[in-house]
N, C-alpha and C positions, 0 to 999 in steps of 0.2 A: 367754394363760396365762402368759407370762413376767412381764407387768406384774403380774398377780395375785399370783404368787409373791413379787415383790419388795415390793409393799405388804404382804403377809402378813409377810414378814421384818421390815420396817420397824415394823410394829405390835408385832411380838413383842419387839423390841428397845427400843421406846420405854419409858422409866422409869415414865411414868404408866400403862401398861397393866400392868406387873408390880408396882406398889406396893401394899402392903398397904392395906386400908381403915382408915384412921385416923380416920374421922369419928364414931366412937363408936355409930353405929347397926349394926343387923343386916342391913340391905340391902347387897347387893354394889354396888360402884362401876359405873355404866353403862360398857358397853363402847364404845369409840370407834368412831365411824362412819368407814368407809373411803370416801375420794372419790378417784376416778381423777385421776391428774396428767396434763396435756397432754403432757409430755415425759418419756420414760423416764429414770430415774435410772441413771448410767454404772455399769457393773459392772467389777469387777476384771479380767475377762478382755478388755476392750477394749483396743485398742493405741493409744498416744499418736500423734497426728496427725504426719505427716512435716513437717519444716520447710518453710516457704514460701521461694520464691527470695529474698525480701527479707531473710530471716534467715541465709542463706548469706553468708560474708564474701567479699568481692572486694577485689582489690588497690586498685582505684580508690576504693572506699568507704573503706578504711582509710587511704589517702593524704589523702582529703579531711578526715579527722579530724585528721590530722597537720598539714595546711596551717593549720588553725585555730590550733594550737600555735605553728607558725612565724610566722604573722602577728602572734601576740601576743608575739613574741620569747622564747618559752619553749623555748629550744633544748635544754636538758638533758632535759626530758620528751620533746621530740619525738625526740631521739636514742635514748632509751630505748625509746620505742614503735616506732621505725623498726627497731630490732634485732630486736623481737618480730615485726614484718611481714616482715623479711628472712628470719626463720627459717621462716616460713609459706610465703612466695612466693620460692622460691630463684631467683637469676639474673635478677632484674628490673632493668632499667636505670633506671627512675624511682625505685625504692627506693633503689639504690645512690647515685644522684645527690643524693637529698635527705639521705642519711646523710652524704655528703661535705659538703653545704652545712651541715648541723647542726654537724658536727665543726669545720668552717672557722669558723664564727660563734662556736664555744667555744674557738677558737685552738688546736685540735688538728690541726695542719697535717698531720702525717705520716699519721694514719688518714684524713684528708680526702683526701689524694692517692690513697691506696689505693682509696678508694671511687670516686673519679672515674675512675681507671684501669680498675676493674672495669666500671662503667657504660658505659664507651666500648669495652671489650673486648666486651661484650654487644652494644651498638649504637654502632658508630664514628660514626655521624652524629647522635648525641643532642645536639641543640642546646643544652639546659640544662646537660648536662655538660660540653660545650665551653666555654660561657660561664663556668660556675663554676670550672672547672679553670683557665681563663685568668685569673680574678680571683684564684685561688690562687697562680698563678705570679707575679702582679703583687706579691702580699703577700710572697712569698719571694724577691723580686729576681731572677726568672727572666722578665724582660720579653720576650726574643726568643722564648721558648716560647708567652708570651701572644700575641704577634703572629702566630705560626703558627696558634693557635686562632682568631685573629680573620680570617685569610685563609680558613681552611676555613669558618667561619661565613658569610663573604661569598659563598663558592661554593655553599654549601648553601641559604642563605635571602635573600641580597641584602643591600644597603645600608640597607634600611628595617626590617630584621628587629629585633625587640625585643632578642634575644640578642646580635646584632652590635652594636647601638648601646650596650647596657649595657657590654659588654666594651670597646669603643673608649673609652667614657667612663672606665672603670677604668684603661685603659692611660694615657690622657691624653697629655702631651707627653713620655712617657718613652721 
């Protein structure tokens, strides 16, 4: 019955069904033949589907997008995007670490230091934040502080850990 009602409404609203006969003859225009459709037409009372889990934002998905910007050395856009992510995912050590990294690459050392401190407050053993903060210490002539981060990295992940090796290289012979 619902399908019949929908078809009737569609036919009534179709312009050719309501058009005046302009063919010049006196015979009325033939009525259109209704053919059932295999799928019902959505009605305004239907509710929109709920978003699938893939449509829901996750911090990891958002950081993956930013990583593409960072790999392309687009630190300004990455910083902008990370600030939005930070407002959506409060107190995330990974977000703050990358905010610090982007700021440092843009030579914004004071904000970078603040972001690294926040990342390490959230997670004192965050390997990336320890490495990047150490690199910031080297850039700002705080080599002894960088060496403290290096010692902590050694304890946390060993001498062959990527973060340890990168910071050791940044410190060099200083």
